[in-house]
NUZAPA-778542 format. One record per atom (N, C-alpha, C, CB): residue in three letters; residue number from 1; y, x, z; atom name; chain. Coordinates in Angstrom, 2 decimals. Last residue first. Glycine has a CB too. Layout:
REM residues N
(site Ala,NUM,(Y,X,Z),CA,A)
...
This chain:
REM residues 138
(site Leu,138,(171.97,176.04,155.13),N,A)
(site Leu,138,(173.36,175.97,155.58),CA,A)
(site Leu,138,(173.50,176.14,157.07),C,A)
(site Leu,138,(173.97,174.66,155.18),CB,A)
(site Gln,137,(169.31,175.92,154.56),N,A)
(site Gln,137,(169.97,177.20,154.34),CA,A)
(site Gln,137,(171.39,177.22,154.90),C,A)
(site Gln,137,(170.00,177.52,152.86),CB,A)
(site Glu,136,(168.60,173.28,154.89),N,A)
(site Glu,136,(168.07,174.26,155.83),CA,A)
(site Glu,136,(168.79,175.61,155.74),C,A)
(site Glu,136,(166.58,174.46,155.60),CB,A)
(site Ile,135,(169.80,172.22,152.59),N,A)
(site Ile,135,(170.34,171.87,153.91),CA,A)
(site Ile,135,(169.88,172.87,154.96),C,A)
(site Ile,135,(169.91,170.45,154.31),CB,A)
(site Leu,134,(168.07,173.23,150.63),N,A)
(site Leu,134,(169.47,173.65,150.66),CA,A)
(site Leu,134,(170.09,173.38,152.04),C,A)
(site Leu,134,(170.28,172.92,149.57),CB,A)
(site Tyr,133,(165.75,171.78,151.24),N,A)
(site Tyr,133,(165.75,173.25,151.29),CA,A)
(site Tyr,133,(167.18,173.77,151.41),C,A)
(site Tyr,133,(165.06,173.83,150.01),CB,A)
(site Asn,132,(166.65,169.19,150.68),N,A)
(site Asn,132,(166.24,169.55,152.06),CA,A)
(site Asn,132,(166.21,171.07,152.24),C,A)
(site Asn,132,(164.85,168.95,152.39),CB,A)
(site Ile,131,(167.02,169.45,147.91),N,A)
(site Ile,131,(168.16,169.16,148.79),CA,A)
(site Ile,131,(167.85,169.54,150.23),C,A)
(site Ile,131,(168.55,167.66,148.71),CB,A)
(site Leu,130,(164.38,169.90,147.09),N,A)
(site Leu,130,(165.42,170.90,146.86),CA,A)
(site Leu,130,(166.62,170.69,147.76),C,A)
(site Leu,130,(165.85,170.88,145.40),CB,A)
(site Asp,129,(163.17,167.50,147.81),N,A)
(site Asp,129,(162.68,168.75,148.40),CA,A)
(site Asp,129,(163.73,169.85,148.25),C,A)
(site Asp,129,(161.36,169.19,147.72),CB,A)
(site Thr,128,(164.60,165.81,146.10),N,A)
(site Thr,128,(164.75,165.66,147.56),CA,A)
(site Thr,128,(164.27,166.91,148.28),C,A)
(site Thr,128,(163.98,164.42,148.06),CB,A)
(site Thr,127,(163.61,166.52,143.65),N,A)
(site Thr,127,(165.00,166.86,143.95),CA,A)
(site Thr,127,(165.27,166.72,145.45),C,A)
(site Thr,127,(165.97,165.96,143.14),CB,A)
(site Thr,126,(160.26,167.73,144.28),N,A)
(site Thr,126,(161.24,166.73,143.88),CA,A)
(site Thr,126,(162.65,167.23,144.18),C,A)
(site Thr,126,(160.97,165.40,144.60),CB,A)
(site Val,125,(157.11,168.98,143.35),N,A)
(site Val,125,(158.40,169.25,143.97),CA,A)
(site Val,125,(159.40,168.25,143.40),C,A)
(site Val,125,(158.86,170.73,143.72),CB,A)
(site Ile,124,(153.65,169.08,143.99),N,A)
(site Ile,124,(154.77,168.42,143.33),CA,A)
(site Ile,124,(156.04,168.80,144.08),C,A)
(site Ile,124,(154.57,166.85,143.28),CB,A)
(site Gly,123,(150.45,170.70,143.38),N,A)
(site Gly,123,(151.57,170.23,144.17),CA,A)
(site Gly,123,(152.59,169.50,143.33),C,A)
(site Gly,123,(152.23,171.37,144.88),CB,A)
(site Val,122,(148.41,171.31,141.72),N,A)
(site Val,122,(148.31,171.85,143.08),CA,A)
(site Val,122,(149.45,171.37,143.97),C,A)
(site Val,122,(148.28,173.37,143.05),CB,A)
(site Leu,121,(146.51,170.43,138.97),N,A)
(site Leu,121,(147.63,170.02,139.81),CA,A)
(site Leu,121,(147.43,170.54,141.23),C,A)
(site Leu,121,(147.77,168.48,139.81),CB,A)
(site Glu,120,(145.38,172.93,136.77),N,A)
(site Glu,120,(145.05,171.99,137.83),CA,A)
(site Glu,120,(146.29,171.70,138.68),C,A)
(site Glu,120,(143.90,172.54,138.71),CB,A)
(site Asn,119,(145.68,175.03,134.99),N,A)
(site Asn,119,(145.58,173.67,134.45),CA,A)
(site Asn,119,(145.20,172.62,135.49),C,A)
(site Asn,119,(144.56,173.64,133.34),CB,A)
(site Asp,118,(146.24,177.16,136.79),N,A)
(site Asp,118,(144.98,177.12,136.04),CA,A)
(site Asp,118,(144.67,175.70,135.55),C,A)
(site Asp,118,(143.82,177.63,136.92),CB,A)
(site Glu,117,(148.44,175.12,138.49),N,A)
(site Glu,117,(147.86,176.46,138.45),CA,A)
(site Glu,117,(146.48,176.35,137.81),C,A)
(site Glu,117,(147.77,177.09,139.89),CB,A)
(site Val,116,(151.46,173.31,138.73),N,A)
(site Val,116,(150.13,173.45,138.13),CA,A)
(site Val,116,(149.70,174.91,138.12),C,A)
(site Val,116,(150.13,172.88,136.70),CB,A)
(site Ile,115,(153.42,170.86,139.98),N,A)
(site Ile,115,(153.15,172.28,140.13),CA,A)
(site Ile,115,(151.68,172.47,139.74),C,A)
(site Ile,115,(153.44,172.79,141.61),CB,A)
(site Pro,114,(155.57,168.51,138.43),N,A)
(site Pro,114,(154.24,168.87,138.91),CA,A)
(site Pro,114,(154.11,170.39,138.96),C,A)
(site Pro,114,(153.15,168.26,138.00),CB,A)
(site Leu,113,(158.75,167.54,139.51),N,A)
(site Leu,113,(157.98,168.45,138.66),CA,A)
(site Leu,113,(156.59,168.66,139.25),C,A)
(site Leu,113,(158.72,169.81,138.50),CB,A)
(site Ala,112,(161.27,165.05,139.45),N,A)
(site Ala,112,(160.06,165.62,140.04),CA,A)
(site Ala,112,(159.36,166.49,139.01),C,A)
(site Ala,112,(159.11,164.50,140.56),CB,A)
(site His,111,(163.29,163.74,138.15),N,A)
(site His,111,(163.54,164.19,139.52),CA,A)
(site His,111,(162.32,164.74,140.22),C,A)
(site His,111,(164.08,163.06,140.31),CB,A)
(site Phe,110,(164.88,163.94,134.91),N,A)
(site Phe,110,(163.79,163.54,135.80),CA,A)
(site Phe,110,(164.02,164.21,137.15),C,A)
(site Phe,110,(162.39,163.92,135.20),CB,A)
(site Glu,109,(166.43,164.91,132.77),N,A)
(site Glu,109,(166.64,163.57,133.31),CA,A)
(site Glu,109,(165.45,163.07,134.12),C,A)
(site Glu,109,(166.93,162.59,132.18),CB,A)
(site Lys,108,(167.60,168.34,133.21),N,A)
(site Lys,108,(166.75,167.30,132.63),CA,A)
(site Lys,108,(167.00,165.96,133.32),C,A)
(site Lys,108,(165.26,167.68,132.76),CB,A)
(site Lys,107,(169.07,170.17,134.61),N,A)
(site Lys,107,(169.35,170.02,133.18),CA,A)
(site Lys,107,(168.57,168.87,132.53),C,A)
(site Lys,107,(169.02,171.31,132.46),CB,A)
(site Ser,106,(168.11,170.23,137.17),N,A)
(site Ser,106,(169.53,169.89,136.98),CA,A)
(site Ser,106,(169.87,169.64,135.52),C,A)
(site Ser,106,(170.40,171.00,137.52),CB,A)
(site Leu,105,(165.49,171.10,136.86),N,A)
(site Leu,105,(165.74,169.70,137.25),CA,A)
(site Leu,105,(167.20,169.30,137.02),C,A)
(site Leu,105,(165.36,169.50,138.73),CB,A)
(site Leu,104,(166.02,173.81,136.17),N,A)
(site Leu,104,(165.31,172.91,135.26),CA,A)
(site Leu,104,(165.60,171.45,135.59),C,A)
(site Leu,104,(163.81,173.18,135.32),CB,A)
(site Glu,103,(167.29,174.76,138.48),N,A)
(site Glu,103,(167.99,174.80,137.19),CA,A)
(site Glu,103,(167.34,173.84,136.20),C,A)
(site Glu,103,(167.99,176.22,136.61),CB,A)
(site Ala,102,(165.25,174.42,140.36),N,A)
(site Ala,102,(166.51,173.70,140.52),CA,A)
(site Ala,102,(167.28,173.65,139.20),C,A)
(site Ala,102,(167.37,174.37,141.61),CB,A)
(site Val,101,(163.35,176.22,139.35),N,A)
(site Val,101,(163.03,174.79,139.42),CA,A)
(site Val,101,(164.32,173.97,139.53),C,A)
(site Val,101,(162.10,174.51,140.62),CB,A)
(site Asp,100,(164.73,178.65,139.71),N,A)
(site Asp,100,(164.31,178.23,138.37),CA,A)
(site Asp,100,(164.02,176.73,138.32),C,A)
(site Asp,100,(163.06,179.01,137.94),CB,A)
(site Lys,99,(165.01,178.61,142.54),N,A)
(site Lys,99,(166.19,178.62,141.67),CA,A)
(site Lys,99,(165.83,178.14,140.26),C,A)
(site Lys,99,(166.81,180.04,141.60),CB,A)
(site Ile,98,(162.42,178.82,143.37),N,A)
(site Ile,98,(163.13,177.58,143.67),CA,A)
(site Ile,98,(164.37,177.48,142.78),C,A)
(site Ile,98,(163.52,177.52,145.17),CB,A)
(site Thr,97,(160.32,180.36,140.90),N,A)
(site Thr,97,(161.31,180.41,141.98),CA,A)
(site Thr,97,(161.95,179.04,142.16),C,A)
(site Thr,97,(162.39,181.47,141.68),CB,A)
(site Ala,96,(156.78,180.00,140.54),N,A)
(site Ala,96,(158.14,179.84,139.99),CA,A)
(site Ala,96,(159.12,179.89,141.16),C,A)
(site Ala,96,(158.28,178.48,139.19),CB,A)
(site Asn,95,(154.26,180.01,141.58),N,A)
(site Asn,95,(155.06,181.23,141.78),CA,A)
(site Asn,95,(156.41,181.18,141.06),C,A)
(site Asn,95,(154.28,182.44,141.30),CB,A)
(site Pro,94,(153.06,177.65,140.84),N,A)
(site Pro,94,(153.51,177.78,142.23),CA,A)
(site Pro,94,(154.33,179.04,142.49),C,A)
(site Pro,94,(152.33,177.76,143.14),CB,A)
(site Pro,93,(154.41,176.78,137.57),N,A)
(site Pro,93,(153.38,177.36,138.44),CA,A)
(site Pro,93,(153.93,177.50,139.86),C,A)
(site Pro,93,(152.92,178.75,137.90),CB,A)
(site Val,92,(155.44,173.57,136.25),N,A)
(site Val,92,(155.74,174.94,136.66),CA,A)
(site Val,92,(154.60,175.46,137.55),C,A)
(site Val,92,(157.10,175.02,137.40),CB,A)
(site Met,91,(156.00,171.40,133.50),N,A)
(site Met,91,(155.20,171.79,134.65),CA,A)
(site Met,91,(155.53,173.23,134.98),C,A)
(site Met,91,(153.68,171.61,134.39),CB,A)
(site Tyr,90,(157.26,168.63,131.92),N,A)
(site Tyr,90,(157.53,170.02,132.25),CA,A)
(site Tyr,90,(156.70,170.30,133.49),C,A)
(site Tyr,90,(159.08,170.32,132.48),CB,A)
(site Leu,89,(155.56,166.31,129.79),N,A)
(site Leu,89,(155.94,166.83,131.10),CA,A)
(site Leu,89,(156.35,168.30,131.05),C,A)
(site Leu,89,(154.81,166.65,132.07),CB,A)
(site Asn,88,(155.35,163.66,128.15),N,A)
(site Asn,88,(155.83,165.00,127.82),CA,A)
(site Asn,88,(156.41,165.65,129.06),C,A)
(site Asn,88,(156.90,164.95,126.68),CB,A)
(site Lys,87,(154.82,161.21,129.35),N,A)
(site Lys,87,(153.71,162.02,128.85),CA,A)
(site Lys,87,(154.12,163.46,128.54),C,A)
(site Lys,87,(153.12,161.39,127.61),CB,A)
(site Ala,86,(155.43,158.84,131.84),N,A)
(site Ala,86,(156.00,159.92,131.02),CA,A)
(site Ala,86,(154.86,160.85,130.63),C,A)
(site Ala,86,(157.14,160.70,131.80),CB,A)
(site Met,85,(153.86,155.58,131.70),N,A)
(site Met,85,(154.05,156.92,132.27),CA,A)
(site Met,85,(154.77,157.85,131.29),C,A)
(site Met,85,(152.70,157.52,132.67),CB,A)
(site Val,84,(153.36,153.29,130.15),N,A)
(site Val,84,(154.58,153.37,130.96),CA,A)
(site Val,84,(154.88,154.79,131.45),C,A)
(site Val,84,(154.47,152.44,132.14),CB,A)
(site Gln,83,(150.92,153.46,128.83),N,A)
(site Gln,83,(152.11,153.04,128.09),CA,A)
(site Gln,83,(153.41,153.32,128.85),C,A)
(site Gln,83,(152.02,151.57,127.77),CB,A)
(site Lys,82,(149.11,154.16,130.81),N,A)
(site Lys,82,(149.32,155.07,129.69),CA,A)
(site Lys,82,(150.60,154.74,128.92),C,A)
(site Lys,82,(148.13,155.02,128.74),CB,A)
(site Leu,81,(149.09,151.84,132.34),N,A)
(site Leu,81,(149.66,153.06,132.91),CA,A)
(site Leu,81,(150.00,154.05,131.79),C,A)
(site Leu,81,(148.70,153.70,133.93),CB,A)
(site Thr,80,(149.92,149.04,130.26),N,A)
(site Thr,80,(148.96,149.94,130.90),CA,A)
(site Thr,80,(149.72,151.14,131.46),C,A)
(site Thr,80,(147.85,150.39,129.90),CB,A)
(site Phe,79,(151.27,145.70,130.50),N,A)
(site Phe,79,(151.35,147.11,130.16),CA,A)
(site Phe,79,(150.22,147.89,130.83),C,A)
(site Phe,79,(152.72,147.68,130.56),CB,A)
(site Met,78,(150.83,143.18,131.46),N,A)
(site Met,78,(151.20,143.31,130.04),CA,A)
(site Met,78,(151.17,144.76,129.57),C,A)
(site Met,78,(152.60,142.73,129.81),CB,A)
(site Asp,77,(150.46,143.32,134.15),N,A)
(site Asp,77,(149.28,143.04,133.33),CA,A)
(site Asp,77,(149.56,143.19,131.84),C,A)
(site Asp,77,(148.78,141.64,133.62),CB,A)
(site Tyr,76,(153.06,143.65,135.01),N,A)
(site Tyr,76,(152.13,144.77,135.16),CA,A)
(site Tyr,76,(150.88,144.57,134.30),C,A)
(site Tyr,76,(151.74,144.95,136.64),CB,A)
(site Val,75,(154.01,141.03,134.55),N,A)
(site Val,75,(154.51,142.14,133.74),CA,A)
(site Val,75,(153.56,143.34,133.82),C,A)
(site Val,75,(155.93,142.56,134.20),CB,A)
(site Phe,74,(152.52,139.63,136.50),N,A)
(site Phe,74,(152.48,139.23,135.10),CA,A)
(site Phe,74,(152.91,140.39,134.20),C,A)
(site Phe,74,(153.39,138.01,134.87),CB,A)
(site Thr,73,(153.30,140.91,138.85),N,A)
(site Thr,73,(151.90,140.97,138.43),CA,A)
(site Thr,73,(151.77,140.63,136.95),C,A)
(site Thr,73,(151.04,140.03,139.27),CB,A)
(site Glu,72,(156.07,140.18,138.77),N,A)
(site Glu,72,(155.63,141.58,138.83),CA,A)
(site Glu,72,(154.19,141.73,138.34),C,A)
(site Glu,72,(155.75,142.11,140.26),CB,A)
(site Val,71,(156.13,137.37,138.79),N,A)
(site Val,71,(156.59,138.09,137.60),CA,A)
(site Val,71,(156.10,139.54,137.60),C,A)
(site Val,71,(158.11,138.05,137.52),CB,A)
(site Asn,70,(155.53,135.62,140.78),N,A)
(site Asn,70,(154.41,136.36,140.20),CA,A)
(site Asn,70,(154.82,137.21,139.01),C,A)
(site Asn,70,(153.33,135.41,139.79),CB,A)
(site Glu,69,(157.96,134.45,141.48),N,A)
(site Glu,69,(157.12,135.02,142.53),CA,A)
(site Glu,69,(156.01,135.91,141.97),C,A)
(site Glu,69,(156.52,133.92,143.36),CB,A)
(site Glu,68,(159.09,133.39,139.15),N,A)
(site Glu,68,(159.68,134.58,139.75),CA,A)
(site Glu,68,(158.79,135.23,140.80),C,A)
(site Glu,68,(161.00,134.24,140.37),CB,A)
(site Asp,67,(158.16,132.12,136.41),N,A)
(site Asp,67,(157.53,132.18,137.72),CA,A)
(site Asp,67,(157.98,133.46,138.42),C,A)
(site Asp,67,(155.98,132.12,137.60),CB,A)
(site Asp,66,(159.03,132.40,133.90),N,A)
(site Asp,66,(159.87,131.59,134.78),CA,A)
(site Asp,66,(159.35,131.60,136.20),C,A)
(site Asp,66,(159.95,130.16,134.26),CB,A)
(site Ser,65,(158.90,135.58,132.23),N,A)
(site Ser,65,(158.25,134.47,132.92),CA,A)
(site Ser,65,(159.26,133.70,133.75),C,A)
(site Ser,65,(157.10,134.96,133.80),CB,A)
(site Val,64,(160.21,137.74,131.19),N,A)
(site Val,64,(159.05,137.25,130.46),CA,A)
(site Val,64,(158.41,136.02,131.09),C,A)
(site Val,64,(158.03,138.34,130.37),CB,A)
(site Asp,63,(162.37,139.95,131.24),N,A)
(site Asp,63,(162.50,138.50,131.37),CA,A)
(site Asp,63,(161.38,137.83,130.58),C,A)
(site Asp,63,(163.90,138.01,130.86),CB,A)
(site Ala,62,(161.77,142.84,133.14),N,A)
(site Ala,62,(161.62,142.17,131.85),CA,A)
(site Ala,62,(161.64,140.66,132.07),C,A)
(site Ala,62,(160.30,142.60,131.13),CB,A)
(site Tyr,61,(161.77,144.16,135.46),N,A)
(site Tyr,61,(162.93,143.33,135.20),CA,A)
(site Tyr,61,(162.89,142.67,133.83),C,A)
(site Tyr,61,(164.18,144.13,135.32),CB,A)
(site Ser,60,(159.58,145.77,135.41),N,A)
(site Ser,60,(159.54,144.60,136.29),CA,A)
(site Ser,60,(160.69,143.64,136.01),C,A)
(site Ser,60,(159.58,145.02,137.74),CB,A)
(site Ile,59,(160.21,147.99,133.92),N,A)
(site Ile,59,(159.42,146.94,133.27),CA,A)
(site Ile,59,(159.36,145.67,134.11),C,A)
(site Ile,59,(158.00,147.45,132.99),CB,A)
(site Arg,58,(161.83,149.34,135.83),N,A)
(site Arg,58,(162.33,149.07,134.48),CA,A)
(site Arg,58,(161.53,147.95,133.82),C,A)
(site Arg,58,(162.28,150.34,133.61),CB,A)
(site Leu,57,(160.16,149.72,138.01),N,A)
(site Leu,57,(161.30,148.82,138.12),CA,A)
(site Leu,57,(161.80,148.40,136.74),C,A)
(site Leu,57,(162.43,149.48,138.91),CB,A)
(site Leu,56,(158.43,151.65,136.94),N,A)
(site Leu,56,(157.93,150.32,137.30),CA,A)
(site Leu,56,(159.05,149.31,137.41),C,A)
(site Leu,56,(157.16,150.37,138.61),CB,A)
(site Asp,55,(160.22,153.78,136.63),N,A)
(site Asp,55,(159.48,153.28,135.47),CA,A)
(site Asp,55,(158.95,151.87,135.74),C,A)
(site Asp,55,(158.32,154.22,135.12),CB,A)
(site Thr,54,(160.98,154.21,139.29),N,A)
(site Thr,54,(161.96,153.67,138.35),CA,A)
(site Thr,54,(161.29,153.13,137.09),C,A)
(site Thr,54,(162.99,154.74,137.97),CB,A)
(site Phe,53,(158.79,155.49,140.26),N,A)
(site Phe,53,(159.05,154.14,140.74),CA,A)
(site Phe,53,(160.04,153.45,139.82),C,A)
(site Phe,53,(159.58,154.16,142.20),CB,A)
(site Ser,52,(157.12,157.25,137.62),N,A)
(site Ser,52,(158.14,157.14,138.66),CA,A)
(site Ser,52,(158.29,155.68,139.08),C,A)
(site Ser,52,(159.51,157.72,138.17),CB,A)
(site Leu,51,(154.36,159.08,136.66),N,A)
(site Leu,51,(154.92,157.74,136.79),CA,A)
(site Leu,51,(155.95,157.77,137.90),C,A)
(site Leu,51,(153.82,156.69,137.07),CB,A)
(site Met,50,(153.27,161.41,134.34),N,A)
(site Met,50,(153.98,161.21,135.61),CA,A)
(site Met,50,(154.57,159.80,135.58),C,A)
(site Met,50,(155.11,162.31,135.83),CB,A)
(site Gly,49,(150.26,162.91,132.93),N,A)
(site Gly,49,(151.49,162.13,132.93),CA,A)
(site Gly,49,(152.11,162.06,134.30),C,A)
(site Gly,49,(151.23,160.74,132.43),CB,A)
(site Val,48,(148.09,164.49,133.19),N,A)
(site Val,48,(148.35,163.97,131.84),CA,A)
(site Val,48,(149.63,163.16,131.77),C,A)
(site Val,48,(147.18,163.12,131.38),CB,A)
(site Ile,47,(146.53,167.16,134.82),N,A)
(site Ile,47,(147.64,166.22,134.84),CA,A)
(site Ile,47,(147.97,165.82,133.41),C,A)
(site Ile,47,(148.88,166.84,135.55),CB,A)
(site Glu,46,(143.09,167.45,135.53),N,A)
(site Glu,46,(144.19,167.78,134.62),CA,A)
(site Glu,46,(145.29,166.72,134.70),C,A)
(site Glu,46,(143.68,167.91,133.17),CB,A)
(site Lys,45,(140.93,166.68,136.87),N,A)
(site Lys,45,(141.88,167.50,137.63),CA,A)
(site Lys,45,(143.11,167.85,136.80),C,A)
(site Lys,45,(141.20,168.78,138.11),CB,A)
(site Gly,44,(140.61,163.55,135.55),N,A)
(site Gly,44,(139.86,164.60,136.23),CA,A)
(site Gly,44,(140.83,165.37,137.09),C,A)
(site Gly,44,(139.13,165.54,135.22),CB,A)
(site Lys,43,(143.66,163.04,134.75),N,A)
(site Lys,43,(142.38,162.73,134.13),CA,A)
(site Lys,43,(141.47,163.85,134.59),C,A)
(site Lys,43,(142.47,162.63,132.52),CB,A)
(site Val,42,(146.48,161.75,136.57),N,A)
(site Val,42,(145.48,162.77,136.24),CA,A)
(site Val,42,(144.30,162.17,135.50),C,A)
(site Val,42,(145.00,163.46,137.51),CB,A)
(site Val,41,(149.86,161.50,137.17),N,A)
(site Val,41,(148.70,160.79,136.62),CA,A)
(site Val,41,(147.73,161.86,136.12),C,A)
(site Val,41,(149.12,159.80,135.45),CB,A)
(site Pro,40,(151.97,161.74,140.05),N,A)
(site Pro,40,(151.31,162.36,138.90),CA,A)
(site Pro,40,(150.08,161.54,138.48),C,A)
(site Pro,40,(150.89,163.82,139.23),CB,A)
(site Ile,39,(154.52,159.72,141.05),N,A)
(site Ile,39,(153.07,159.89,141.18),CA,A)
(site Ile,39,(152.55,160.55,139.91),C,A)
(site Ile,39,(152.36,158.52,141.44),CB,A)
(site His,38,(157.45,159.26,142.97),N,A)
(site His,38,(156.82,159.87,141.80),CA,A)
(site His,38,(155.33,160.06,142.06),C,A)
(site His,38,(157.48,161.23,141.45),CB,A)
(site Arg,37,(158.36,158.21,145.36),N,A)
(site Arg,37,(159.05,157.80,144.13),CA,A)
(site Arg,37,(158.42,158.35,142.85),C,A)
(site Arg,37,(160.48,158.23,144.20),CB,A)
(site Ile,36,(156.92,156.79,148.38),N,A)
(site Ile,36,(157.21,157.89,147.46),CA,A)
(site Ile,36,(157.85,157.33,146.20),C,A)
(site Ile,36,(155.93,158.69,147.12),CB,A)
(site Lys,35,(155.59,155.38,150.47),N,A)
(site Lys,35,(157.06,155.54,150.46),CA,A)
(site Lys,35,(157.46,156.75,149.61),C,A)
(site Lys,35,(157.60,155.70,151.90),CB,A)
(site His,34,(152.93,154.71,150.50),N,A)
(site His,34,(153.27,156.09,150.84),CA,A)
(site His,34,(154.77,156.38,150.84),C,A)
(site His,34,(152.61,157.01,149.88),CB,A)
(site Lys,33,(152.95,151.94,149.85),N,A)
(site Lys,33,(152.19,152.45,151.00),CA,A)
(site Lys,33,(152.67,153.82,151.45),C,A)
(site Lys,33,(150.71,152.52,150.65),CB,A)
(site Glu,32,(154.52,151.78,147.47),N,A)
(site Glu,32,(154.91,151.09,148.70),CA,A)
(site Glu,32,(154.24,151.69,149.94),C,A)
(site Glu,32,(154.56,149.62,148.59),CB,A)
(site Phe,31,(153.08,153.38,145.67),N,A)
(site Phe,31,(154.50,153.64,145.92),CA,A)
(site Phe,31,(154.93,153.02,147.24),C,A)
(site Phe,31,(155.37,153.09,144.77),CB,A)
(site Leu,30,(150.59,152.04,145.76),N,A)
(site Leu,30,(150.72,153.42,146.26),CA,A)
(site Leu,30,(152.17,153.79,146.54),C,A)
(site Leu,30,(150.12,154.41,145.25),CB,A)
(site Glu,29,(151.23,149.55,144.62),N,A)
(site Glu,29,(150.71,149.61,145.99),CA,A)
(site Glu,29,(150.87,151.02,146.58),C,A)
(site Glu,29,(149.23,149.20,146.02),CB,A)
(site Gly,28,(151.96,150.37,142.05),N,A)
(site Gly,28,(152.93,149.70,142.92),CA,A)
(site Gly,28,(152.51,149.75,144.38),C,A)
(site Gly,28,(153.12,148.26,142.49),CB,A)
(site Ala,27,(149.46,151.34,141.16),N,A)
(site Ala,27,(150.62,152.23,141.27),CA,A)
(site Ala,27,(151.66,151.63,142.22),C,A)
(site Ala,27,(151.24,152.48,139.87),CB,A)
(site Lys,26,(147.99,148.99,141.10),N,A)
(site Lys,26,(147.60,150.04,142.04),CA,A)
(site Lys,26,(148.76,151.01,142.24),C,A)
(site Lys,26,(146.35,150.80,141.53),CB,A)
(site Asp,25,(149.39,147.73,139.02),N,A)
(site Asp,25,(149.34,147.11,140.35),CA,A)
(site Asp,25,(148.99,148.16,141.40),C,A)
(site Asp,25,(148.30,145.97,140.39),CB,A)
(site Leu,24,(148.79,149.34,136.89),N,A)
(site Leu,24,(150.15,149.41,137.41),CA,A)
(site Leu,24,(150.24,148.72,138.77),C,A)
(site Leu,24,(151.13,148.77,136.42),CB,A)
(site Thr,23,(145.51,150.85,137.33),N,A)
(site Thr,23,(146.43,149.79,136.91),CA,A)
(site Thr,23,(147.83,150.03,137.47),C,A)
(site Thr,23,(145.91,148.41,137.36),CB,A)
(site Asp,22,(143.83,153.81,136.07),N,A)
(site Asp,22,(144.30,152.91,137.12),CA,A)
(site Asp,22,(145.30,151.91,136.56),C,A)
(site Asp,22,(144.94,153.72,138.27),CB,A)
(site Asp,21,(143.10,155.72,134.22),N,A)
(site Asp,21,(142.62,154.36,134.00),CA,A)
(site Asp,21,(143.04,153.37,135.09),C,A)
(site Asp,21,(141.12,154.37,133.91),CB,A)
(site Ile,20,(144.14,158.12,135.18),N,A)
(site Ile,20,(144.65,157.59,133.91),CA,A)
(site Ile,20,(144.23,156.15,133.67),C,A)
(site Ile,20,(144.17,158.46,132.77),CB,A)
(site Asn,19,(144.71,157.87,138.66),N,A)
(site Asn,19,(143.80,158.20,137.57),CA,A)
(site Asn,19,(144.32,157.52,136.32),C,A)
(site Asn,19,(142.32,157.77,137.89),CB,A)
(site Leu,18,(147.40,159.12,140.58),N,A)
(site Leu,18,(146.78,157.99,139.90),CA,A)
(site Leu,18,(145.82,158.55,138.87),C,A)
(site Leu,18,(147.84,157.04,139.24),CB,A)
(site Thr,17,(147.92,160.75,143.76),N,A)
(site Thr,17,(147.80,160.72,142.30),CA,A)
(site Thr,17,(147.22,159.38,141.84),C,A)
(site Thr,17,(146.91,161.88,141.81),CB,A)
(site Val,16,(149.71,162.37,146.23),N,A)
(site Val,16,(149.12,161.09,145.85),CA,A)
(site Val,16,(149.08,161.07,144.33),C,A)
(site Val,16,(149.93,159.86,146.44),CB,A)
(site Val,15,(149.23,165.59,147.50),N,A)
(site Val,15,(149.82,164.77,146.46),CA,A)
(site Val,15,(149.02,163.50,146.22),C,A)
(site Val,15,(149.94,165.57,145.16),CB,A)
(site Asn,14,(149.90,167.73,149.50),N,A)
(site Asn,14,(149.06,166.55,149.73),CA,A)
(site Asn,14,(149.57,165.46,148.78),C,A)
(site Asn,14,(149.11,166.09,151.26),CB,A)
(site Thr,13,(151.90,169.48,148.91),N,A)
(site Thr,13,(150.55,169.80,148.42),CA,A)
(site Thr,13,(149.57,168.65,148.64),C,A)
(site Thr,13,(150.03,171.04,149.12),CB,A)
(site Ala,12,(155.22,169.77,147.90),N,A)
(site Ala,12,(154.25,168.96,148.62),CA,A)
(site Ala,12,(152.87,169.26,148.04),C,A)
(site Ala,12,(154.58,167.42,148.53),CB,A)
(site Met,11,(157.08,172.86,148.00),N,A)
(site Met,11,(156.36,171.80,147.29),CA,A)
(site Met,11,(155.45,171.02,148.24),C,A)
(site Met,11,(155.53,172.38,146.13),CB,A)
(site Ile,10,(158.29,175.02,149.23),N,A)
(site Ile,10,(158.84,173.69,149.49),CA,A)
(site Ile,10,(158.06,172.54,148.83),C,A)
(site Ile,10,(160.26,173.64,149.02),CB,A)
(site Lys,9,(156.88,177.31,148.55),N,A)
(site Lys,9,(157.42,177.21,149.91),CA,A)
(site Lys,9,(157.86,175.77,150.23),C,A)
(site Lys,9,(158.61,178.17,150.08),CB,A)
(site Ser,8,(156.41,177.21,145.87),N,A)
(site Ser,8,(155.28,176.92,146.76),CA,A)
(site Ser,8,(155.72,176.77,148.21),C,A)
(site Ser,8,(154.23,178.03,146.65),CB,A)
(site Val,7,(158.68,178.20,144.75),N,A)
(site Val,7,(158.58,176.75,144.87),CA,A)
(site Val,7,(157.41,176.36,145.78),C,A)
(site Val,7,(158.41,176.11,143.49),CB,A)
(site Leu,6,(159.85,181.10,146.52),N,A)
(site Leu,6,(158.98,180.45,145.55),CA,A)
(site Leu,6,(158.90,178.95,145.81),C,A)
(site Leu,6,(157.59,181.06,145.59),CB,A)
(site Asp,5,(162.87,182.92,146.73),N,A)
(site Asp,5,(161.92,182.02,147.37),CA,A)
(site Asp,5,(161.14,181.26,146.30),C,A)
(site Asp,5,(162.64,181.03,148.33),CB,A)
(site Arg,4,(164.81,184.62,145.73),N,A)
(site Arg,4,(163.45,184.76,145.23),CA,A)
(site Arg,4,(162.43,183.88,145.93),C,A)
(site Arg,4,(163.02,186.17,145.35),CB,A)
(site Asn,3,(167.23,184.33,146.98),N,A)
(site Asn,3,(167.17,184.12,145.54),CA,A)
(site Asn,3,(165.76,184.10,144.99),C,A)
(site Asn,3,(167.95,185.19,144.85),CB,A)
(site Lys,2,(167.75,182.64,149.95),N,A)
(site Lys,2,(167.04,183.73,149.30),CA,A)
(site Lys,2,(166.84,183.40,147.83),C,A)
(site Lys,2,(165.68,184.00,149.99),CB,A)
(site Met,1,(170.74,181.93,151.49),N,A)
(site Met,1,(169.69,181.43,150.63),CA,A)
(site Met,1,(169.05,182.60,149.91),C,A)
(site Met,1,(170.24,180.39,149.63),CB,A)
């Protein structure tokens, strides 16, 4: 394993994003369509938050309706993306090392980091990306 490999080597660059004004219904559709677990939230080109699939699951289990078939839509309509997304983000530049990113993710309670250059989202790296990188090294 190379100690100086950059996160740009393993980050995803074709990033699915949500606009700050999008709905949670749209978020659910994107998670399902793209089989992903994290979606950066942007306002223009600036990243303003991160939504995880777990965030949606957490609010979906709210006991707010007897109509089990429509509970997801009902709950999604109760909240906005701004209310559910993580707002205090850690972001790293594309020239951060994979080791630095791994250390950060291992110490925090999240599983994805936006990669930002000149205040613009250029990629995302997840714990799955790190595991796949490690497997390639073995």
